C-alpha positions in Angstrom: -19.0 -46.2 -43.0 -17.5 -42.9 -43.6 -14.3 -41.9 -42.0 -14.3 -38.9 -39.6 -13.3 -35.6 -41.0 -10.4 -33.4 -39.7 -13.0 -31.2 -38.2 -14.6 -34.1 -36.4 -11.2 -35.3 -35.1 -10.4 -31.8 -33.9 -13.8 -31.4 -32.3 -13.4 -34.9 -30.4 -9.9 -33.9 -29.3 -11.2 -30.6 -27.9 -14.0 -32.4 -26.2 -12.0 -35.1 -24.5 -8.4 -33.6 -24.1 -7.4 -33.6 -20.5 -4.7 -31.0 -21.3 -7.2 -28.7 -22.9 -9.6 -29.1 -20.1 -6.9 -28.0 -17.5 -6.0 -25.0 -19.8 -9.7 -23.9 -20.0 -10.1 -24.3 -16.2 -7.1 -22.1 -15.8 -8.5 -19.5 -18.1 -11.9 -19.6 -16.1 -10.0 -19.1 -12.8 -8.3 -16.0 -14.2 -11.6 -14.7 -15.5 -13.1 -15.2 -12.1 -10.4 -13.0 -10.5 -12.1 -10.1 -12.2 -15.3 -10.3 -10.0 -13.1 -11.1 -7.1 -11.3 -7.9 -7.5 -14.5 -6.1 -7.8 -15.7 -7.6 -4.4 -12.4 -6.3 -3.0 -13.2 -2.9 -4.3 -16.6 -3.1 -2.6 -15.0 -4.1 0.7 -12.8 -1.1 0.4 -15.6 1.2 -0.3 -17.6 -0.1 2.7 -14.5 0.3 4.9 -14.1 3.9 3.7 -17.8 4.5 4.7 -17.0 3.2 8.2 -13.9 5.3 8.4 -15.9 8.4 7.5 -18.5 7.6 10.2 -15.7 7.0 12.7 -14.1 10.3 11.8 -17.5 12.1 12.3 -17.7 10.6 15.7 -14.1 11.5 16.6 -14.8 15.0 15.3 -17.6 15.5 17.8 -16.2 13.4 20.7 -12.5 14.3 20.5 -9.9 13.1 18.1 -6.5 11.5 18.7 -4.8 13.4 21.6 -1.3 14.7 22.1 -0.5 16.4 25.4 2.4 18.8 25.4 3.4 20.4 28.6 3.3 22.3 30.8 5.8 24.8 29.6 6.9 27.8 31.6 7.1 30.9 29.4 8.7 34.4 30.1 7.9 37.2 27.7 10.7 39.7 27.4 11.5 42.8 25.2 14.2 42.3 22.6 15.7 45.5 21.2 17.5 45.7 17.8 19.3 48.6 16.0 19.1 48.8 12.2 21.8 50.2 9.9 20.5 53.8 10.4 20.7 53.6 14.1 17.1 53.3 14.8 16.1 51.1 17.8 13.1 48.7 17.5 11.5 46.6 20.3 9.7 43.4 19.8 8.2 40.9 22.1 9.9 37.5 22.2 9.3 34.5 24.5 11.6 32.3 26.5 10.2 28.7 26.8 11.3 26.6 29.8 10.7 22.8 30.1 10.1 21.2 33.5 12.7 19.4 35.4 10.4 16.5 36.4 7.2 15.5 34.6 5.1 12.6 35.9 1.8 11.7 34.4 -0.7 9.0 35.7 -3.8 8.2 33.8 -6.6 5.8 33.2 -8.4 5.4 29.8 -12.0 4.3 29.9 -13.0 3.0 26.4 -16.5 3.5 25.0 -18.2 2.2 21.9 -20.3 4.8 19.9 -22.4 4.1 16.9 -23.2 6.1 13.8 -25.7 4.0 11.8 -24.4 0.5 11.5 -20.9 1.6 12.1 -19.1 1.5 15.5 -16.1 3.6 16.7 -14.0 3.1 19.9 -13.4 6.3 21.9 -12.1 6.9 25.3 -12.3 9.1 28.4 -8.9 9.8 29.8 -8.4 10.8 33.5 -4.8 12.2 33.8 -3.0 13.5 36.8 0.1 15.5 35.9 2.6 16.8 38.3 6.2 17.8 38.5 8.6 20.7 39.1 10.4 23.5 37.2 14.1 24.2 38.1 15.0 26.9 35.5 18.6 27.8 34.7 20.0 31.3 35.3 19.0 33.7 32.6 22.6 34.5 31.7 22.9 30.8 30.6 20.1 31.2 28.1 21.0 34.7 26.6 18.3 36.7 28.1 18.9 39.8 30.3 16.9 39.8 33.5 15.9 43.5 33.0 14.2 42.7 29.7 11.9 40.1 31.2 8.3 41.2 31.8 7.9 39.2 35.1 4.3 40.1 35.6 3.4 38.3 32.4 5.1 35.0 33.1 2.7 32.2 32.3 2.5 28.4 32.1 1.0 27.0 28.9 -0.4 23.6 28.0 -0.8 22.1 24.5 -3.7 19.8 23.7 -4.1 18.6 20.2 -8.0 18.6 20.2 -9.4 20.9 22.8 -13.0 20.0 22.2 -12.1 16.9 24.2 -11.4 18.8 27.5 -14.1 17.7 30.0 -13.1 19.6 33.1 -12.1 23.1 34.2 -8.4 22.8 34.4 -6.8 24.3 37.6 -3.0 24.6 37.9 -1.7 24.2 41.4 1.5 26.3 41.3 3.5 26.0 44.4 0.2 25.0 46.1 -1.7 28.0 44.8 -4.7 27.4 42.5 -4.5 29.0 39.0 -7.3 28.6 36.4 -6.1 27.8 32.8 -7.6 29.9 30.0 -7.8 28.9 26.3 -5.3 30.2 23.9 -1.6 31.1 23.9 0.0 34.4 23.0 2.2 32.8 20.4 2.1 29.3 18.8 5.9 29.2 18.9 6.1 29.0 22.7 5.0 25.4 22.3 7.0 22.7 20.4 5.8 21.3 17.1 4.0 18.0 17.6 1.3 15.8 15.8 -1.5 13.8 17.3 -1.2 9.9 17.0 -2.8 9.7 13.6 -1.2 10.6 10.3 -4.6 12.0 9.0 -5.6 13.8 12.2 -3.9 17.0 13.1 -5.0 20.2 14.8 -7.0 22.2 12.5 -6.4 25.8 13.5 -3.6 28.2 14.1 -3.4 30.6 17.1 -2.6 34.1 16.2 -0.8 36.6 18.3 -3.8 37.4 20.4 -4.3 33.7 21.2 -7.5 33.2 19.1 -8.1 30.5 16.6 -7.8 31.8 13.1 -7.3 29.8 9.9 -6.4 26.3 9.1 -2.6 25.5 9.0 -0.7 25.3 5.8 2.6 23.8 4.9 4.2 27.3 5.0 3.2 27.9 8.7 6.5 26.6 10.1 7.3 27.8 13.5 4.3 30.2 13.7 1.5 27.7 13.5 0.8 24.0 12.9 -0.4 21.0 14.7 0.3 22.2 18.3 -1.2 25.7 18.1 -4.2 24.6 20.4 -3.2 25.5 23.9 -4.1 26.8 27.3 -2.4 29.3 29.5 -2.4 30.8 33.1 -0.3 33.4 34.7 2.0 32.3 37.5 4.0 34.4 40.1 7.6 34.5 39.2 8.6 38.0 40.4 12.3 38.1 39.5 15.4 36.2 38.4 16.0 35.0 42.0 12.6 33.4 42.2 13.0 31.9 38.8 15.8 29.6 39.7 14.1 28.3 42.7 12.2 25.0 42.5 8.6 25.5 41.6 6.1 22.6 41.9 3.0 22.2 39.8 0.0 19.7 39.5 -3.2 19.6 37.6 -5.9 17.1 36.7 -7.0 16.8 33.0 -10.2 14.9 32.0 -10.0 14.4 28.2 -12.2 12.8 25.5 -10.3 11.3 22.7 -10.2 8.5 20.1 -7.7 6.1 18.5 -4.7 7.0 20.7 -3.1 9.1 23.3 0.5 10.5 23.1 2.6 12.4 25.6 5.7 14.4 24.9 8.7 13.8 27.2 9.3 17.5 27.9 10.9 16.9 31.5 14.5 16.2 32.2 13.0 13.1 33.6 9.5 12.1 32.3 7.4 9.2 33.6 3.9 8.0 32.4 1.8 5.4 33.9 -1.4 4.4 31.9 -4.0 1.7 32.5 -7.3 0.8 30.8 -9.8 -2.0 30.7 -8.6 -3.0 27.1 -7.0 -6.2 26.0 -5.4 -5.1 22.9 -3.2 -2.0 23.4 -0.7 -1.0 20.8 2.2 1.0 22.3 3.2 3.6 19.9 5.8 6.4 19.5 9.6 6.5 20.1 9.6 4.7 23.4 8.3 1.3 24.5 7.1 0.9 28.1 9.7 0.0 30.6 7.2 -2.3 32.3 3.8 -3.4 31.1 1.2 -6.2 31.7 -1.4 -7.0 29.2 -4.3 -9.3 30.5 -7.5 -10.6 28.9 -9.4 -7.6 30.2 -7.0 -4.8 31.0 -3.4 -3.4 30.6 -1.0 -1.3 32.5 2.1 0.3 31.2 4.9 2.5 32.7 7.3 4.7 30.7 10.5 6.5 31.9 12.3 8.8 29.5 15.4 11.1 30.1 16.1 14.4 28.4 19.2 12.6 27.0 16.9 10.3 25.0 15.6 13.3 22.9 17.2 15.8 20.5 15.8 19.2 21.8 16.9 21.3 24.6 15.2 22.2 27.9 14.7 25.8 26.7 14.4 27.8 23.6 13.6 31.4 22.5 11.0 32.3 19.9 13.6 34.1 17.8 15.3 30.8 17.4 14.3 27.4 16.1 11.1 25.9 17.4 11.8 22.2 18.5 9.7 19.3 17.0 8.7 16.6 19.5 7.3 14.2 16.9 10.4 11.9 17.0 10.1 11.6 20.9 6.4 11.4 21.7 5.1 8.1 23.0 1.9 6.5 24.4 -0.8 3.9 23.4 -3.4 3.2 20.8 -6.5 1.2 21.6 -6.2 -1.3 18.9 -9.1 -3.3 17.4 -6.8 -6.1 16.3 -9.0 -7.5 13.3 -12.2 -5.8 12.4 -14.8 -7.2 10.0 -13.7 -5.3 7.0 -10.0 -6.4 7.5 -11.1 -10.0 8.0 -13.3 -9.9 5.0 -10.6 -8.5 2.9 -8.2 -11.1 4.0 -10.7 -13.7 3.1 -11.2 -12.2 -0.3 -7.5 -12.4 -0.9 -7.7 -16.1 -0.5 -10.5 -16.3 -3.2 -8.3 -18.3 -5.5 -7.9 -21.1 -3.0 -11.6 -22.4 -2.9 -12.0 -21.6 -6.5 -9.1 -23.8 -7.5 -9.9 -26.7 -5.1 -13.6 -26.8 -6.1 -12.6 -26.8 -9.8 -10.1 -29.5 -9.2 -12.9 -31.6 -7.5 -15.0 -31.1 -10.6 -12.1 -31.9 -12.9 -11.2 -35.2 -11.1 -14.9 -36.1 -11.1 -14.9 -35.5 -14.8 -11.7 -37.4 -15.5 -12.1 -40.3 -13.1 -15.9 -40.9 -13.3 -16.0 -39.9 -17.0 -18.7 -37.3 -16.3 -18.5 -34.4 -18.8 -18.9 -31.0 -17.3 -19.6 -27.9 -19.5 -17.4 -24.8 -18.9 -20.5 -22.9 -18.2 -21.1 -25.1 -15.2 -17.6 -24.2 -14.0 -18.6 -20.6 -14.3 -21.8 -20.8 -12.2 -19.9 -22.6 -9.5 -17.2 -20.0 -9.6 -19.7 -17.1 -9.4 -21.4 -18.8 -6.4 -18.0 -19.0 -4.6 -17.3 -15.3 -5.4 -20.8 -14.3 -4.1 -19.6 -15.8 -0.8 -17.6 -12.7 0.0 -20.4 -10.3 -0.8 -22.6 -12.3 1.5 -19.9 -12.4 4.2 -19.5 -8.6 3.9 -23.2 -7.8 4.0 -23.8 -10.2 7.0 -20.8 -9.0 9.0 -22.1 -5.6 9.2 -25.2 -6.8 10.9 -23.9 -9.5 13.2 -20.6 -10.8 14.6 -18.1 -11.8 12.0 -17.8 -15.4 13.2 -21.6 -16.0 12.9 -21.7 -14.2 9.5 -18.9 -16.4 8.2 -20.5 -19.6 9.3 -23.9 -18.7 7.9 -22.3 -17.5 4.5 -20.2 -20.8 4.3 -23.2 -22.9 5.0 -25.2 -21.2 2.3 -22.6 -21.4 -0.4 -21.6 -25.0 0.5 -25.1 -26.0 0.4 -25.7 -24.2 -3.0 -22.7 -25.7 -4.6 -23.4 -29.2 -3.2 -26.9 -29.1 -4.5 -25.8 -28.1 -7.9 -23.0 -30.7 -8.0 -25.6 -33.4 -7.1 -27.7 -32.3 -9.9 -24.8 -32.0 -12.4 -23.1 -35.3 -11.4 -26.3 -37.3 -10.7 -24.2 -39.1 -8.1 -24.2 -38.6 -4.3 -20.5 -39.4 -3.7 -19.0 -36.8 -6.0 -21.4 -34.2 -4.7 -20.6 -35.1 -1.1 -16.9 -34.9 -1.9 -17.4 -31.4 -3.3 -19.2 -30.2 -0.3 -16.7 -31.8 2.0 -13.8 -30.2 0.2 -15.5 -26.8 0.2 -16.4 -27.0 3.8 -12.8 -28.0 4.8 -11.5 -25.0 2.7 -13.9 -22.5 4.4 -13.0 -24.1 7.8 -9.2 -23.8 7.2 -9.7 -20.2 5.9 -11.6 -19.3 9.1 -8.7 -20.5 11.3 -6.2 -18.5 9.3 -8.4 -15.5 9.6 -8.4 -15.9 13.5 -4.6 -15.9 13.6 -2.3 -12.8 13.5 1.3 -14.0 14.3 1.0 -17.5 12.8 -1.3 -16.9 9.8 1.5 -17.3 7.3 2.8 -20.4 8.9 -0.6 -22.2 9.2 -1.4 -21.0 5.6 1.8 -22.3 4.2 1.2 -25.8 6.0 -2.2 -25.9 4.7 -1.1 -25.3 1.1 1.4 -28.1 1.4 -1.2 -30.5 2.6 -3.5 -29.4 -0.4 -0.8 -29.9 -2.8 -0.1 -33.4 -1.4 -3.7 -34.3 -1.7 -3.8 -33.3 -5.4 -0.7 -35.2 -6.1 -2.1 -38.3 -4.5 -5.4 -38.1 -6.3 -3.7 -37.5 -9.6 -1.2 -40.3 -9.4 -3.3 -42.7 -11.5 -4.5 -40.3 -14.1 -3.2 -40.9 -17.6 -2.6 -37.5 -18.8 -2.0 -38.6 -22.4 -5.1 -40.8 -22.7 -8.1 -38.9 -23.7 -11.2 -39.5 -21.7 -14.0 -41.3 -23.3 -16.7 -39.1 -24.7 -19.7 -39.7 -22.6 -22.9 -37.9 -23.0 -22.9 -34.3 -21.6 -24.8 -33.8 -18.4 
């Protein structure tokens, strides 16, 4: 009988070494992270397609809305003399903010579809009222004789004017005045951005109040996100009439999407919003003073003082134009967890079912002495990765919970059938199916949670680690397994 050669001994050690088997399993897990990352890229691509469809719907319906105003504007003639003694005249504007501004509104959400994609939009019915109490012109540096009183007007800024659904009529001291589109100068309104970092107004108003070109970073005080506006002439005949209290009110029906913001332009600004929506996200600089959120609707009330913001109650267009972005507030209709976000979250846990399933195969191999080829590990791993592709495809066609259950059932059945054929025993195959079903069930619970997902996930990992420690307590890590025939 010939003694085994060094090659035979090395081959036997490689075939039966527990340590080498663990190392090879670790390498396979790392390799399977490559297709897992490709699946995450696919999820991102599908989410981008959904975002493009949503943006198309918003572009036709009405984008995120920011309501600025109303603002009382007085045109006046400014005279200047150059170094040669020549006198020139320019038209400037004095913008005056209201003393009180109260807005009451209801948002009615709607679901619109583009192909297989869905977007949440809303119809807003707003009632705005308040009063102007202007300071004396001497306090703002404008001569009464320079003001063109017949051209005094009230302007209102709306970030996406295609969303306006009614003919706006301003009731000024009880008299009806119809709003017209455009403003004589964009600088009569403050700078503001709609409630989305990627959605801003896409036009600049020129000196004639017409939409001209897309804004650029160099527009500064002469254009930008709040150039869209409405205006109507109001009767303010002289300086004495200006300092009197003038009441106003109007109703605004507005289409929008994503969210609604209001700028606190009054010395005292109040906002009351309600909607049949269970998941509002209160955004902006101020949280509601009072709010209630129920399973079917919410209500919220804000109250903001002029002392809570950094810009004054009046400005001239020859000075700095205020920016209201740091003070706007409102609500976003939040979809708390959509199918793409859930699928992406599930895909980020891909290592968990891979590791636990491979551990089941490993313990069956070590404890039952059933040799399993690395290629069999790869096939099982690919099946577990395909779970996320199947989940993504099904969740676009049916509710996520049903898609998750169906995908999990298909993959658990596939892996269990393959394990039964590989192990040629029912108990290890049943153990594999049970562990995989528990993993998918645990992952489903984690995906439903928002505030406690980390806590539950951490506790689950502790339980998993404890189970692995218990099952491996009798394994002799230095004793090579017997070399049974390959399955």
